[in-house]
C-alpha angles and dihedrals in degrees: 000000000000090000090050091052091047092051091045092053091046090050092048090049090050093052091044092053091044089051091049091049091051092047092052094045109101111258090225090056091054091046092048091050091049092047093049090049090051091053091051092049096044092063089079089060092045092049091056087059092053100264111149123226091243092053091048094049091047091051094052101033108138094004105130103151140034122263098255092189088064092055091047091053092045092052094045100062103127121187102263124174112175118199111266094246092052090048091051094044091059093050108028108048142114091280097053091042093050094048090045092056090047090052090046090057094042096048099029098129093048093048092047091051092049092048090052094046101042101023091231118139109253091220090060089053091051091049092051090048089053094047095047104044109354089258091311096309091121090062089064092061108083092188089064094051132083133193099256101218091048093045094049093043088051091054093044091051102037110025114065092187093057100029097106093045091047094049091052092047092047092055089050092048090052089051089053090053092046091052089057096235091130139009122241090250092061099038094107134143146137124317088268095046103263107151143204137350093323098034106238121178112228097258091051090047090056090051100045113014114129133195096221098161092054099233094127096254132091098225114173090164101065106005111081092190090054093047095048093043090052090055092046090050092052092051094044093049090050094056108274109178110225117226094019131104130233097247147302135263108240137199108224119224121226109294092008095120089079087076094062111136094020123121123220138150116275088246090057091049090051091050089055090056101263112146139175113255091224090063095246123126128242111266120217098024091198093066112108121231138180121224113235126180105183095179096041127248092320095064141057119300128215135202104216121209131199094278092060089061091046089057087054088066084073093049122358097217118108089215091057094050092045091051090051092050096046094045091049090052092049093049089049091052098246093124132240138268113325099197123070125251114234096253118176114261113273096024124118131247119224097270091050090050089055091047092051093050091046093052092047090051093048090051092051098247098110130040101175132101117297096232106129093252115123105207129153094298095052093044093050090052091049091051091053092049093046090052092051091048093048092245127139107277102237096140088221127123116246144166089250092056093046091050090050091053092047 
């Protein structure tokens, strides 16, 4: 009995000391050890997909710890649904239109060649480029970029919700390296692995990437022809209809909102009293279109054609596809939405947002880009101005503030 008690006490002491040792061991050290072990073990899975030992070692050379910024971004993904007019304001505005037209002039021959080859409207390609990386500007911000194999390995090891996705994408990223399209140094992307000018995840890259400049590599990171051709290839392979638009803005007749979500021919919509606000008729009456009213019955309506749904193969959100279509039309010079969005009283439309930022910049309160986006810099400037004017310091743009500056 005495021996039993002695052994029990010794065992308890052993576990206590082990627990203390674990408690005093740095958490990062434990995480790094677990991550390194995961990388070693995952090679067996990679090898079954044809990844060579040399490719794998090259991909993870010098990688000794997870990308903790990736895990932070993965955890902090709050449900955020901006109002459709705010979403569009930040993506379809004088700044994105101006840069789009500049890029259209700069890359005119490439865009024309892609349009001829794939049948995809060059303005749609420009709009996607804007939406995905601000015409490549994001790629010039190292703090926004992650090394893709490390980021995906981090998610596969440390994020149970995204582990399966990350493992599949990591295998695809390793295949990209093995093919020689890009070096490890330049294999960068978002925290979730979206890459290059047009933000392709690795599996989509393997399906659609194109060597448009003829240098033997499919380089969506530094070759604009390759990046735009890859987007055109995705749209074409998913059924883009050449020579047709994405949809039409529509004025809804009395009681017409009951048809939302229904699909009819354009001729049938016209017979029900639906018209175009610009006074033009609907061409090709046999084309089928779905009625969408993204702001409800109080906002503009749209009759969406096949190409709208093809754009959604890039991003499944209606708001994304609508922004692409509207920005493409603005870059092309067709004009924007004619009907007003149901903005709350006292808020600004996109042109007023630009005016407010411009006035703040002229007065020396704001030194950022005049782009209609009110981030931390704009809001800090607004708070200073509101304080000086004796207004409530909300940091938010408003009609009242704009009128005061005028």
